[in-house]
C-alpha positions as a LaTeX table, in Angstrom:
\begin{tabular}{lrrr}
\hline
Residue & $x$ (\AA) & $y$ (\AA) & $z$ (\AA) \\
\hline
Met1 & $-0.02$ & 0.04 & 0.37 \\
Arg2 & 1.52 & 3.36 & $-0.91$ \\
Ile3 & 0.52 & 6.50 & 0.78 \\
Cys4 & $-0.96$ & 9.00 & $-1.44$ \\
Thr5 & $-1.25$ & 12.88 & 0.26 \\
Gly6 & $-2.25$ & 16.34 & $-0.83$ \\
Leu7 & 0.49 & 18.82 & $-2.24$ \\
Val8 & 0.54 & 22.74 & $-2.85$ \\
Thr9 & 4.26 & 23.90 & $-2.48$ \\
Val10 & 7.45 & 22.46 & $-3.95$ \\
Asp11 & 8.81 & 23.17 & $-0.53$ \\
Asp12 & 6.71 & 20.01 & 1.36 \\
Leu13 & 7.71 & 17.84 & $-1.43$ \\
Glu14 & 10.85 & 16.45 & $-0.61$ \\
Pro15 & 9.92 & 16.16 & 3.49 \\
Phe16 & 6.73 & 13.81 & 2.13 \\
Ile17 & 8.79 & 11.96 & 0.36 \\
Gln18 & 11.14 & 11.16 & 3.18 \\
Ala19 & 7.93 & 10.71 & 5.90 \\
Gly20 & 7.30 & 7.86 & 3.55 \\
Ala21 & 4.51 & 9.63 & 0.88 \\
Glu22 & 4.80 & 7.75 & $-2.78$ \\
Glu23 & 1.78 & 9.28 & $-4.42$ \\
Phe24 & 0.60 & 13.53 & $-4.65$ \\
Tyr25 & $-2.47$ & 14.80 & $-5.92$ \\
Cys26 & $-2.64$ & 19.00 & $-6.63$ \\
Gly27 & $-3.96$ & 21.04 & $-8.51$ \\
Val28 & $-3.96$ & 24.67 & $-10.59$ \\
Ile29 & $-5.87$ & 27.72 & $-10.62$ \\
Asp30 & $-3.50$ & 30.22 & $-12.77$ \\
Glu31 & $-4.69$ & 33.34 & $-14.47$ \\
Gln32 & $-6.55$ & 31.51 & $-17.23$ \\
Trp33 & $-9.18$ & 30.70 & $-14.88$ \\
Leu34 & $-8.97$ & 33.14 & $-12.49$ \\
Asp35 & $-9.57$ & 35.72 & $-15.22$ \\
Arg36 & $-13.03$ & 33.91 & $-16.52$ \\
Tyr37 & $-14.45$ & 32.97 & $-12.77$ \\
Asn38 & $-12.09$ & 33.78 & $-10.33$ \\
Tyr39 & $-12.70$ & 31.30 & $-7.35$ \\
Ile40 & $-16.43$ & 30.94 & $-7.15$ \\
Val41 & $-16.93$ & 28.96 & $-9.68$ \\
Ala42 & $-14.44$ & 25.79 & $-9.04$ \\
Leu43 & $-12.32$ & 24.05 & $-11.09$ \\
Asn44 & $-11.47$ & 21.29 & $-8.67$ \\
Arg45 & $-12.82$ & 19.93 & $-5.43$ \\
Arg46 & $-10.69$ & 22.24 & $-3.41$ \\
Pro47 & $-11.00$ & 25.68 & $-5.23$ \\
Trp48 & $-9.37$ & 28.26 & $-2.58$ \\
Pro49 & $-5.84$ & 29.65 & $-3.59$ \\
Asp50 & $-4.06$ & 28.11 & $-0.76$ \\
Ala51 & $-5.05$ & 24.54 & $-2.18$ \\
Asn52 & $-3.26$ & 24.68 & $-5.36$ \\
Phe53 & $-0.34$ & 25.80 & $-7.30$ \\
Ser54 & $-0.87$ & 29.18 & $-8.79$ \\
Ser55 & 0.84 & 28.28 & $-12.24$ \\
Phe56 & 1.95 & 25.27 & $-14.53$ \\
Ala57 & 5.59 & 25.99 & $-13.63$ \\
Glu58 & 5.44 & 24.69 & $-10.13$ \\
Leu59 & 3.62 & 21.78 & $-11.30$ \\
Ala60 & 6.26 & 20.62 & $-13.72$ \\
Glu61 & 8.60 & 21.80 & $-11.15$ \\
Val62 & 6.91 & 19.19 & $-8.79$ \\
Val63 & 6.89 & 16.08 & $-10.95$ \\
Asn64 & 10.51 & 16.32 & $-12.23$ \\
Ile65 & 11.31 & 16.14 & $-8.42$ \\
Ala66 & 8.99 & 13.50 & $-7.85$ \\
His67 & 9.99 & 11.19 & $-10.75$ \\
Ser68 & 13.78 & 11.56 & $-9.87$ \\
His69 & 12.26 & 9.91 & $-6.51$ \\
Gly70 & 10.64 & 7.16 & $-7.95$ \\
Cys71 & 6.95 & 9.09 & $-6.66$ \\
Gln72 & 4.40 & 10.00 & $-8.79$ \\
Val73 & 2.05 & 13.20 & $-9.18$ \\
Phe74 & $-1.88$ & 13.40 & $-9.86$ \\
Phe75 & $-3.69$ & 16.14 & $-11.14$ \\
Thr76 & $-6.86$ & 16.88 & $-9.67$ \\
Met77 & $-10.00$ & 18.01 & $-12.37$ \\
Asn78 & $-12.42$ & 16.47 & $-10.09$ \\
Glu79 & $-15.19$ & 19.11 & $-10.09$ \\
His80 & $-18.28$ & 17.37 & $-10.15$ \\
Cys81 & $-19.67$ & 19.02 & $-13.64$ \\
Tyr82 & $-18.64$ & 20.74 & $-16.19$ \\
Asn83 & $-20.53$ & 22.95 & $-18.75$ \\
Asn84 & $-19.93$ & 22.96 & $-22.87$ \\
Gln85 & $-18.62$ & 26.98 & $-22.45$ \\
Gln86 & $-15.87$ & 26.21 & $-20.11$ \\
Leu87 & $-14.65$ & 23.05 & $-22.91$ \\
Asp88 & $-11.81$ & 25.61 & $-24.07$ \\
Ile89 & $-10.17$ & 26.37 & $-20.72$ \\
Leu90 & $-10.41$ & 22.45 & $-19.75$ \\
Asp91 & $-8.89$ & 21.37 & $-22.16$ \\
Tyr92 & $-6.09$ & 24.48 & $-21.87$ \\
Tyr93 & $-5.78$ & 22.55 & $-18.26$ \\
Leu94 & $-5.43$ & 19.40 & $-19.57$ \\
Glu95 & $-3.14$ & 19.89 & $-22.35$ \\
Gln96 & $-0.62$ & 22.33 & $-19.56$ \\
Ala97 & $-1.41$ & 19.02 & $-17.20$ \\
Val98 & 0.25 & 16.40 & $-20.13$ \\
Arg99 & 2.97 & 18.74 & $-20.96$ \\
Cys100 & 4.01 & 19.05 & $-17.43$ \\
Glu101 & 4.09 & 14.62 & $-17.50$ \\
Val102 & 1.69 & 14.08 & $-14.57$ \\
Asp103 & 1.47 & 10.61 & $-14.07$ \\
Ala104 & $-2.49$ & 10.35 & $-14.07$ \\
Ile105 & $-5.53$ & 13.12 & $-13.87$ \\
Ile106 & $-8.19$ & 12.78 & $-11.33$ \\
Phe107 & $-11.60$ & 13.25 & $-13.04$ \\
Ala108 & $-15.39$ & 12.92 & $-11.39$ \\
Asp109 & $-17.08$ & 14.28 & $-14.57$ \\
Leu110 & $-18.03$ & 11.51 & $-16.72$ \\
Gly111 & $-18.38$ & 13.95 & $-19.76$ \\
Leu112 & $-15.08$ & 15.06 & $-18.87$ \\
Ala113 & $-13.20$ & 11.61 & $-18.55$ \\
Ser114 & $-15.02$ & 10.53 & $-22.07$ \\
Tyr115 & $-13.33$ & 13.35 & $-23.92$ \\
Phe116 & $-9.76$ & 13.19 & $-21.69$ \\
Ala117 & $-10.24$ & 9.46 & $-22.60$ \\
Asp118 & $-10.94$ & 9.99 & $-26.30$ \\
Lys119 & $-7.52$ & 11.94 & $-26.88$ \\
Lys120 & $-5.34$ & 8.29 & $-25.91$ \\
Thr121 & $-2.62$ & 10.13 & $-24.24$ \\
Asn122 & 0.15 & 8.07 & $-22.26$ \\
Val123 & $-1.55$ & 9.62 & $-18.85$ \\
Asp124 & $-3.67$ & 7.35 & $-16.79$ \\
Val125 & $-7.35$ & 8.44 & $-15.60$ \\
His126 & $-8.42$ & 8.09 & $-12.32$ \\
Ile127 & $-11.65$ & 8.37 & $-11.43$ \\
Ser128 & $-12.56$ & 10.46 & $-8.33$ \\
Thr129 & $-14.87$ & 9.43 & $-5.18$ \\
Gly130 & $-17.15$ & 11.92 & $-6.70$ \\
Gly131 & $-17.25$ & 9.05 & $-9.80$ \\
Thr132 & $-19.70$ & 6.92 & $-7.09$ \\
Ile133 & $-18.48$ & 3.61 & $-7.45$ \\
Phe134 & $-20.31$ & 1.68 & $-5.53$ \\
Asn135 & $-20.59$ & $-1.71$ & $-7.02$ \\
Cys136 & $-18.80$ & $-4.05$ & $-9.67$ \\
Tyr137 & $-21.20$ & $-3.12$ & $-12.50$ \\
Thr138 & $-19.60$ & 1.12 & $-12.45$ \\
Ala139 & $-16.37$ & $-0.59$ & $-11.93$ \\
Glu140 & $-16.59$ & $-2.39$ & $-15.00$ \\
Met141 & $-17.78$ & 0.72 & $-16.46$ \\
Tyr142 & $-15.53$ & 2.96 & $-15.51$ \\
Thr143 & $-12.56$ & 0.41 & $-16.60$ \\
Lys144 & $-14.02$ & $-0.50$ & $-20.02$ \\
Glu145 & $-16.02$ & 2.45 & $-21.33$ \\
Phe146 & $-13.10$ & 5.12 & $-19.64$ \\
His147 & $-10.18$ & 2.92 & $-19.50$ \\
Ala148 & $-9.80$ & 3.72 & $-15.79$ \\
Asp149 & $-6.66$ & 2.97 & $-14.59$ \\
Arg150 & $-7.67$ & 3.59 & $-10.66$ \\
Leu151 & $-10.88$ & 3.82 & $-8.92$ \\
Ile152 & $-10.77$ & 5.81 & $-5.96$ \\
Leu153 & $-13.65$ & 4.16 & $-3.64$ \\
Pro154 & $-16.26$ & 6.16 & $-2.08$ \\
Arg155 & $-15.71$ & 6.45 & 2.30 \\
Ser156 & $-19.39$ & 5.26 & 2.29 \\
Leu157 & $-18.74$ & 2.12 & 1.33 \\
Ser158 & $-18.03$ & $-1.11$ & 3.85 \\
Met159 & $-15.25$ & $-3.30$ & 4.01 \\
Ala160 & $-17.29$ & $-6.27$ & 2.45 \\
Glu161 & $-18.39$ & $-3.82$ & $-0.34$ \\
Met162 & $-14.88$ & $-2.93$ & $-1.22$ \\
Lys163 & $-13.89$ & $-6.17$ & $-1.33$ \\
Ala164 & $-16.49$ & $-7.41$ & $-3.77$ \\
Ile165 & $-15.49$ & $-4.75$ & $-6.18$ \\
Ile166 & $-11.85$ & $-4.81$ & $-5.74$ \\
Glu167 & $-11.91$ & $-8.86$ & $-6.52$ \\
Ser168 & $-14.23$ & $-7.90$ & $-9.97$ \\
Ser169 & $-11.54$ & $-6.09$ & $-11.25$ \\
Pro170 & $-7.99$ & $-7.78$ & $-10.62$ \\
Arg171 & $-6.02$ & $-5.91$ & $-13.14$ \\
Thr172 & $-7.35$ & $-2.10$ & $-11.57$ \\
Glu173 & $-5.75$ & 0.02 & $-9.21$ \\
Phe174 & $-8.05$ & 1.06 & $-6.40$ \\
Glu175 & $-7.47$ & 3.94 & $-3.62$ \\
Val176 & $-9.56$ & 4.17 & $-0.43$ \\
Phe177 & $-9.34$ & 7.04 & 2.22 \\
Ile178 & $-7.58$ & 7.05 & 5.42 \\
Lys179 & $-7.38$ & 10.16 & 7.62 \\
Asn180 & $-8.51$ & 13.34 & 7.72 \\
Glu181 & $-11.84$ & 15.60 & 6.72 \\
Gly182 & $-14.21$ & 12.72 & 7.06 \\
Cys183 & $-17.59$ & 13.50 & 4.90 \\
Thr184 & $-21.00$ & 13.45 & 6.27 \\
Tyr185 & $-22.54$ & 12.90 & 2.90 \\
Ile186 & $-21.67$ & 10.76 & $-0.63$ \\
Asp187 & $-19.22$ & 12.78 & $-1.88$ \\
Gly188 & $-20.99$ & 12.29 & $-5.45$ \\
Phe189 & $-24.18$ & 13.71 & $-4.58$ \\
Cys190 & $-23.16$ & 16.73 & $-2.82$ \\
Asn191 & $-23.28$ & 20.15 & $-4.44$ \\
Phe192 & $-22.83$ & 22.24 & $-1.74$ \\
Val193 & $-20.21$ & 24.86 & $-3.14$ \\
His194 & $-16.66$ & 24.13 & $-1.87$ \\
Gly195 & $-15.56$ & 27.52 & $-2.61$ \\
Thr196 & $-17.30$ & 29.16 & 0.42 \\
Arg197 & $-15.32$ & 27.92 & 3.34 \\
Phe198 & $-16.54$ & 30.03 & 6.29 \\
Met199 & $-20.08$ & 30.68 & 7.39 \\
Asn200 & $-21.54$ & 32.16 & 10.61 \\
Asn201 & $-24.96$ & 31.89 & 11.75 \\
Asn202 & $-27.12$ & 33.70 & 14.05 \\
Asp203 & $-24.91$ & 32.56 & 17.10 \\
Gly204 & $-21.91$ & 33.41 & 15.43 \\
Ala205 & $-20.75$ & 29.79 & 14.97 \\
Ile206 & $-18.53$ & 29.37 & 12.35 \\
Phe207 & $-19.40$ & 26.39 & 9.62 \\
Asn208 & $-16.38$ & 24.98 & 7.54 \\
Pro209 & $-17.30$ & 24.18 & 4.61 \\
Pro210 & $-21.48$ & 25.00 & 5.28 \\
Cys211 & $-22.34$ & 21.27 & 4.35 \\
Val212 & $-21.58$ & 20.92 & 8.09 \\
Leu213 & $-24.71$ & 23.37 & 8.85 \\
Arg214 & $-26.80$ & 22.02 & 11.35 \\
Tyr215 & $-30.59$ & 21.45 & 10.06 \\
Gln216 & $-33.95$ & 20.78 & 11.37 \\
Val217 & $-36.56$ & 17.70 & 11.08 \\
Ile218 & $-39.55$ & 19.14 & 10.70 \\
Glu219 & $-43.58$ & 17.87 & 9.48 \\
Ser220 & $-44.43$ & 19.09 & 6.53 \\
Ile221 & $-47.82$ & 17.45 & 4.92 \\
Ala222 & $-48.29$ & 14.35 & 6.44 \\
Pro223 & $-47.40$ & 12.77 & 9.71 \\
Ile224 & $-44.03$ & 11.52 & 9.93 \\
Pro225 & $-43.63$ & 7.77 & 10.53 \\
His226 & $-41.08$ & 8.41 & 13.55 \\
Asp227 & $-39.92$ & 9.91 & 16.48 \\
Val228 & $-39.00$ & 13.31 & 15.43 \\
Pro229 & $-36.75$ & 13.85 & 18.27 \\
Leu230 & $-35.38$ & 10.63 & 17.89 \\
Leu231 & $-34.69$ & 11.34 & 14.17 \\
Glu232 & $-33.11$ & 14.65 & 15.24 \\
Lys233 & $-30.60$ & 13.22 & 17.81 \\
Lys234 & $-29.46$ & 11.08 & 15.24 \\
Leu235 & $-29.16$ & 13.33 & 12.46 \\
Asn236 & $-27.07$ & 15.20 & 14.74 \\
Trp237 & $-24.90$ & 12.63 & 15.80 \\
Ile238 & $-23.54$ & 11.91 & 12.04 \\
Leu239 & $-22.88$ & 15.77 & 11.96 \\
Asp240 & $-20.84$ & 15.04 & 14.87 \\
Asn241 & $-19.19$ & 11.72 & 13.79 \\
Lys242 & $-18.36$ & 11.96 & 10.31 \\
Gly243 & $-15.38$ & 9.84 & 10.39 \\
Asp244 & $-11.99$ & 10.73 & 9.83 \\
Cys245 & $-9.36$ & 7.98 & 10.22 \\
Gly246 & $-8.91$ & 4.36 & 9.06 \\
Val247 & $-5.79$ & 3.04 & 10.43 \\
Cys248 & $-7.46$ & 0.56 & 12.73 \\
Ser249 & $-8.52$ & $-0.80$ & 9.53 \\
Leu250 & $-5.08$ & $-0.92$ & 7.76 \\
Tyr251 & $-4.85$ & $-4.32$ & 8.56 \\
Tyr252 & $-7.83$ & $-5.25$ & 6.52 \\
Leu253 & $-7.25$ & $-3.22$ & 3.67 \\
Asn254 & $-4.27$ & $-4.80$ & 3.59 \\
Gln255 & $-5.37$ & $-8.04$ & 2.59 \\
Leu256 & $-7.86$ & $-6.42$ & $-0.05$ \\
Ser257 & $-5.08$ & $-5.74$ & $-1.82$ \\
Val258 & $-5.35$ & $-1.95$ & $-1.72$ \\
Asp259 & $-3.14$ & $-0.07$ & $-3.89$ \\
Ser260 & $-3.33$ & 3.70 & $-2.36$ \\
Leu261 & $-4.46$ & 5.35 & 0.64 \\
Lys262 & $-5.58$ & 8.85 & 0.09 \\
Leu263 & $-4.61$ & 10.84 & 2.91 \\
Val264 & $-6.84$ & 14.41 & 2.78 \\
Gly265 & $-5.75$ & 17.85 & 3.41 \\
Arg266 & $-4.39$ & 19.97 & 0.55 \\
Ala267 & $-3.60$ & 23.46 & 2.75 \\
Ser268 & $-3.24$ & 21.58 & 5.89 \\
Asp269 & $-0.48$ & 22.43 & 8.53 \\
Arg270 & 2.86 & 20.55 & 7.06 \\
Ser271 & 3.95 & 19.54 & 10.18 \\
Gln272 & $-0.03$ & 17.57 & 10.43 \\
Val273 & 0.52 & 16.13 & 7.15 \\
Leu274 & 4.33 & 14.85 & 7.84 \\
Ser275 & 3.19 & 13.12 & 11.61 \\
Asp276 & $-0.27$ & 11.75 & 8.75 \\
Ile277 & 2.14 & 10.20 & 7.07 \\
Arg278 & 4.76 & 8.87 & 9.48 \\
Met279 & 1.88 & 7.26 & 11.19 \\
Ile280 & 0.47 & 5.73 & 7.98 \\
Lys281 & 3.70 & 4.69 & 7.04 \\
Ser282 & 4.56 & 2.76 & 10.61 \\
Ala283 & 0.84 & 1.08 & 10.40 \\
Ile284 & 1.73 & $-0.65$ & 7.01 \\
Asp285 & 4.90 & $-1.57$ & 8.08 \\
Leu286 & 2.98 & $-3.36$ & 11.29 \\
Cys287 & 1.03 & $-4.92$ & 8.98 \\
Asp288 & 3.42 & $-6.78$ & 7.10 \\
Glu289 & 4.97 & $-8.03$ & 11.24 \\
Val290 & 1.80 & $-8.97$ & 12.95 \\
Val291 & 0.40 & $-12.71$ & 12.37 \\
Asn292 & $-3.81$ & $-11.34$ & 12.97 \\
Phe293 & $-5.91$ & $-8.31$ & 13.94 \\
Glu294 & $-5.92$ & $-8.72$ & 17.62 \\
Glu295 & $-1.83$ & $-8.38$ & 17.34 \\
Tyr296 & $-1.90$ & $-5.57$ & 14.83 \\
His297 & $-4.80$ & $-4.00$ & 17.28 \\
His298 & $-2.84$ & $-3.95$ & 20.46 \\
Met299 & 0.70 & $-2.69$ & 18.94 \\
Ile300 & $-1.32$ & 0.54 & 17.30 \\
Ser301 & $-3.93$ & 1.18 & 19.74 \\
Ser302 & $-1.77$ & 3.03 & 22.51 \\
Gln303 & $-0.10$ & 4.94 & 20.16 \\
Ile304 & $-1.69$ & 6.23 & 17.04 \\
Cys305 & $-5.44$ & 4.91 & 17.20 \\
Gln306 & $-8.41$ & 8.02 & 17.81 \\
Asn307 & $-10.72$ & 5.76 & 19.33 \\
Ser308 & $-10.91$ & 6.00 & 23.72 \\
Trp309 & $-12.75$ & 3.75 & 25.76 \\
Lys310 & $-14.96$ & 4.76 & 28.54 \\
Asn311 & $-17.17$ & 1.90 & 30.10 \\
Asp312 & $-17.26$ & 0.08 & 27.34 \\
Gln313 & $-18.96$ & 3.55 & 25.09 \\
Leu314 & $-17.08$ & 4.10 & 22.31 \\
Ile315 & $-16.28$ & 7.31 & 21.34 \\
Thr316 & $-15.59$ & 6.85 & 17.72 \\
His317 & $-14.23$ & 8.93 & 14.30 \\
Cys318 & $-13.97$ & 6.08 & 12.35 \\
Tyr319 & $-13.60$ & 6.06 & 8.62 \\
Tyr320 & $-15.09$ & 2.20 & 8.48 \\
Pro321 & $-16.74$ & 1.94 & 11.74 \\
Glu322 & $-17.62$ & $-2.07$ & 10.94 \\
Ile323 & $-14.13$ & $-2.32$ & 12.30 \\
Leu324 & $-15.44$ & $-1.84$ & 15.39 \\
Asp325 & $-16.92$ & $-4.91$ & 15.76 \\
His326 & $-13.56$ & $-6.84$ & 15.77 \\
Val327 & $-12.51$ & $-3.87$ & 18.35 \\
Asn328 & $-15.23$ & $-4.77$ & 20.34 \\
Gly329 & $-14.68$ & $-8.38$ & 20.16 \\
Ile330 & $-10.82$ & $-7.83$ & 21.35 \\
His331 & $-12.04$ & $-5.91$ & 24.41 \\
Lys332 & $-15.04$ & $-8.32$ & 25.56 \\
Val333 & $-12.06$ & $-10.73$ & 25.35 \\
Gln334 & $-9.74$ & $-9.08$ & 27.59 \\
Gly335 & $-12.53$ & $-7.93$ & 29.71 \\
Ser336 & $-13.26$ & $-11.26$ & 30.97 \\
Val337 & $-9.86$ & $-12.52$ & 31.42 \\
\hline
\end{tabular}
């Protein structure tokens, strides 16, 4: 398993490589886009100035350095949809990325992915989590019709669902989320404007991004056949507990032959990213040293796992919460000894 992390400055590249990262995803928003759209219309899913390079010269430098270390660079054009009026500028971005010799371009928009596949370049096609790959038939469509080389699986899939999809496409690379910024919603169905980074409500609370704004469940026409206070409690739990760590699951992800682990967070603090890369690298190495999940969990739980236990009540930030069944079993056994 390789570690794939976001990159926004050339200065971060070599430290990240030394920490253990081997793949990097990044975007460019230059004057061509800014003159027409500024940051109001998104080119990728992180359309902020501090989450992108400002020129293709920077991208070319990053690619050269990464390749000299045997690492890869992926270019993000993963907004969910574009229109025909944008095709000329999208063409410019695609051509510039290919000229910089990036290893792959990440797409979510089926039209743009198809358009690029028809160009038959030597650059790989990766399908973003925004491509909503929920089953083996979707995976087959992307690999056969769009010549996708890698599929980035949605956060919402269970281990069993990921296993079925990966086994159905043995010649395809698969990437899964492992750390940071777990999303409450299914990314491919989310149309919140990511460019609006901060919003205040009447109480002065700050939300980042606006998709974490609180909402209420109310009766509209017909009576709701549920306990509304209970439903509101569940919805609030979802907002408070979106997963942001899958390190406990690494042992099983390794068994699934996952190719790449996505560390989310373009524009995150460098020290935090370095810490995350080192932590994930240690967990990957540990997978090859232990004989079972119990030993793996024992080795990591006191050091890097974010779960806390109190009176058998789990406070969790798990990307893949079904792993908690395995963890629960360990703690029950330990408690009975």
